[in-house]
Structures are given as structure tokens and as C-alpha cells.
C-alpha positions in Angstrom: -7.0 -7.3 1.6 -8.6 -8.0 -1.7 -7.3 -11.0 -3.8 -8.3 -11.1 -7.5 -7.8 -13.5 -10.3 -7.0 -11.8 -13.6 -6.0 -13.0 -17.1 -3.6 -11.3 -19.5 -5.2 -8.1 -20.8 -7.6 -7.8 -17.9 -7.5 -4.7 -15.7 -8.3 -3.6 -12.2 -9.7 -0.1 -11.7 -8.5 1.8 -8.6 -10.8 4.4 -7.1 -14.2 5.6 -8.3 -15.1 3.7 -11.6 -16.5 7.0 -13.0 -13.3 8.9 -12.3 -10.7 6.3 -11.6 -7.4 7.2 -9.9 -5.7 4.6 -12.1 -5.7 1.2 -13.6 -3.5 -1.9 -13.3 -3.3 -4.3 -16.2 -1.9 -7.8 -16.5 0.5 -7.6 -19.4 1.9 -11.2 -19.4 2.4 -14.3 -17.3 5.4 -16.6 -17.5 5.4 -19.4 -15.0 5.3 -17.9 -11.5 6.0 -14.3 -12.8 3.4 -11.8 -13.6 4.1 -8.6 -15.5 1.8 -5.6 -14.6 1.4 -2.2 -16.1 0.3 0.8 -14.0 -1.6 3.7 -15.5 -1.7 6.4 -12.9 -1.0 10.2 -12.9 2.6 11.1 -12.5 1.9 12.5 -9.0 1.1 9.0 -7.7 4.3 7.4 -6.5 4.6 3.7 -7.4 7.4 1.5 -6.0 8.2 -2.1 -5.6 7.9 -3.0 -1.9 11.6 -3.7 -1.4 12.5 -0.4 -3.0 9.9 1.5 -0.9 11.3 -0.1 2.3 14.8 0.9 1.2 13.8 4.5 0.7 12.1 4.6 4.1 15.3 3.2 5.8 17.4 5.8 4.0 15.1 8.6 5.0 15.1 7.4 8.6 19.0 7.2 8.6 19.2 10.7 7.2 16.9 12.0 9.9 19.2 10.5 12.6 22.4 11.9 11.3 23.5 15.3 12.8 23.4 18.2 10.4 26.6 18.5 8.3 29.0 21.3 8.5 27.7 24.0 6.2 30.8 26.2 6.4 32.6 26.5 3.1 36.3 26.1 2.9 
């Protein structure tokens, strides 16, 4: 794990600095909350951890359910 200290307006480059995969910028800080911006290609999925975990649980539950009846009425 890498822990960094950044100020508002400062950025972190992800990947090769010559051809970065993306950048994360500190937009603002209010008390204990930090607002970040992520500049990545659209193909790169970015989720908050709690949302990512929810998506994984939903996918696992869908995989466990038996296939639905596909016959039309």
C-alpha cells in the first residue's frame, strides 16, 4: 500500500508517467472529507468500495439462482 499526502490541486499519476493510465486530483478538502477527481479512459471502471462490494454480491447471488423459465406465455 502506498500512502501519500497531497494538497488541493495536486495530482497522482497512475501508470507510466510517459503514458499514464490516468490521474487522480485532490479537488477540495472540508474537515475530514476529501473530494477527488479521476481522469481515466471510459473503459476503466471506477467505483466506491461499498458500491463495488454491492455489485459483487449481486453478481454472486445472480450466479446462484437457477435459470428462469424462458417459455413465453
